[in-house]
N, C-alpha and C positions, 0 to 999 in steps of 0.2 A: 254730511255723514254718509249718506245712502251713496253719495258718487266716489267720495272715498273709498268705502267698500266694495263698489263695481270698479274702481280700478285696481285696487288690489287683486279681486277676483278675476280680473282678466289679465295678470303676470302669470309666468310661472318658469319652474325652474329655478335655478339658484339665484334669481333674481329676487324671490320672495323672502330670502332671509335679510338682507341688505335695507328693503323697501318696508318692513316690519319694525324693525331694528331703529331707521330714520324717524317713523311715524311714533315711536314709541318714547324717543327722547322729546320731540315736541308735544306730546301732551303734558309736558312738564313747563312750557316755555310758552312766554305769551306771543302770539295773540292764539295761537293756537288750541293752546291747554284750558285756556280761558271759556270757551266755548262747547271744544268737542268731548266727549264722551268717550273712553277708551275701552269698553266694556264690548263694545261691539267686534272692536278688530282682534281681541284676544280672543274672542268665541270662534269668529272667523279662522283664525290661526289653527285655533283645535279642530274645526270642520275640515279642513285642508289636510291636517295631519292625519283625522280619521280616513280620509279619503286615497292618503298615499300622495298628495303632491308635495308634502314637506314631512320631514319626520319630527315627532313628536318630543323627544329629548332637546335637538339642537336648538329647537325655536323656542323650547320652553326656557331655554338656556340664553338665548341671545335676549328674548325679550326681559326675564329676569336681571341679567346684568344693564342693559337698558333702563331698567327701573331704577337703577341706581345712579346711571348718568347723568339722567336728565334730571332729578332733584340736585345732583351735585352743581349742575349747570346754575339751574336757580339759586343756589347757594351763593355762587360764585357771582353772578348778576345781584345778587343782594349787596357783596360786598361791595361793587362798583359802584352801588347808588347809593350807598353810606357816605364813601370816599366823596362822592357829587355833593350828599348833602351836608358833607362837613364845610363845604367852601358856598354853601346856598344861607342867604340870610338867614337868622334865626326865627323870625317869624313870617318866612314862608310858608304858603300854603303846602306844598309838598311834604316840606319838613314838619308840620304838624299833622299831615295824615297819617305818613310814618311812623310817627313817636304813637300816636293812638292805635295803631295797628300795632305796633310792637307791644304796647302794654296787655293790650287786649290778648293778643297771643300768649305772651308769658303767663296767663293765669292758667291757662291749659295747652301748656306746652307739648307734654308729652302725648296727648289724645290727640291735638291737631297734626301733629307730624307723622303718627300712627294712620292716621285714619284720613287725612285730606284728599290723598287719592282718589277717593269716592265721589267729589264732589269737584268738578272742573274749575268753578272760581278759585276754591282754595289749593286745588291741586298747584296752580301757579304761583299764588300769592303768600302762602306759607314758605316755600323754600327762600324765597324772596325776604321777606320779615324776618327769617331766620338768619339771614347772612347778613341782613343789615345791623340786627340787633348783634351781631359778634357772636353767636353762640359756636362753640367747640364742632368744630365739623366731625371730628369722630361720633358722637353721641348722637348728632343728628342724621348723619349717614346711617348709626345703628338701628336708629327707631324708623328711620324711613325705609329702610330696605325690609324690616319684618314688618309693616304695614304691605308693601309695594306686593311683596312676595306672595303674601296671602291674595290679595287683589289679582294679579296677575293669573297665577296658579289656578284660583277657582277658575275662573272663566276659560283659560285655554283646557283645562282636563274638563272639564263640563262641557264645552264645545266638542271634545273629542267623544267623550263616552254619551251625551245626551245633548244633541246640538240643537234640536227643533224648541226643548225646552229653554235651553239657556238663549238662544237666539232672541225668543221673546223677551226672555229676561233681561237681557243686557239692553236691548231696545228702549225699557223704559225705565229701568233703573239711574241712570244717569237725569233724564226728564223728573223723575219723581223725588230725587234729591234737592234739585236743583229748586224746585217747586216747595222743597220745605224750606229751603232756605231762605227764600223770599220773603214767608209770612214771619219768620224769627226774624228778621233784620228788620221789617218793619214795624214790630213789634217793639223792638230794641230802641227805635229810632222815636215812637211816637212817648215812652218812655221817659227820653232824655226830654223832649219837646215840654212833655208834661213836669219834668223837674223844673227845667228851665222856668217857666211861666208860674211855678209855685215861688221860686226863690226870687223871681224879679215883683212878686206880690208880698212876700215879706219884706222885701228890702221897702216898698214904696210905705208899707204898714208903718215900718220901723222908722220911717222920715218923717211921717205923720205926725206918730207918737213922740217923737222928738220935736217936732213943732210947737 
C-alpha cells in the first residue's frame, strides 16, 4: 500500500487522473481489492487537490464514477462465475461455497451492498455474489453507488480540508475493519462446529435408544 501511494505521489499532471481512476476500479476486483484498502488513496487525492496538483471537483467526479464501474465489473464477473457453475458438477466444492455465500448475503443484502466498500474482502466478494445470484443490476448499482459515494467523498474531501487527521484515520480504518471481521468469522465458525458436534451427539443418542 505504501509503495502504491508513493508511486501515485511521484506522478504529476494529467496522468494522475487516469492513475487514480484505474486504481479505484481495481479496488473492487480480485486480487487487489481483497487486500488493499482504498481510503489512503482517496485521502491522497484530496491532499493533492489541496496543494493544487489536481482539481478537487474533477478528481472527485472521476473517483465517484469509477466507484460505480468497479462494482459493475465485479457484478459481471459474478454472472460469468454463475454461468461456469451451471456447467460444474452439482456437488462441486466451488458450487457449494458460492451457494453458501449467496444465502448468507441475501439475509443482509441491502446492508452488505451499501457498506461492503469499507472492508477489502467484502468489497470484492459481495459484487460477485450479487452477480452470481442474478440479482437485478439496476437496484444493485443504486445501493452500491449510495455506499461508495459516501465512502469516496468522505475521504477525498477530508483529505482536502484536514489532510493530517484523515491520513492517520485512513491508515487504520481498513486494518481495524479487517481485524473486526476476523473474530466475527471465527465465532460463526465455532458456532457451526459446535452445532455439528451437538447434532452428531444427538444422532448417536437416538441410535442408542433405538437399540
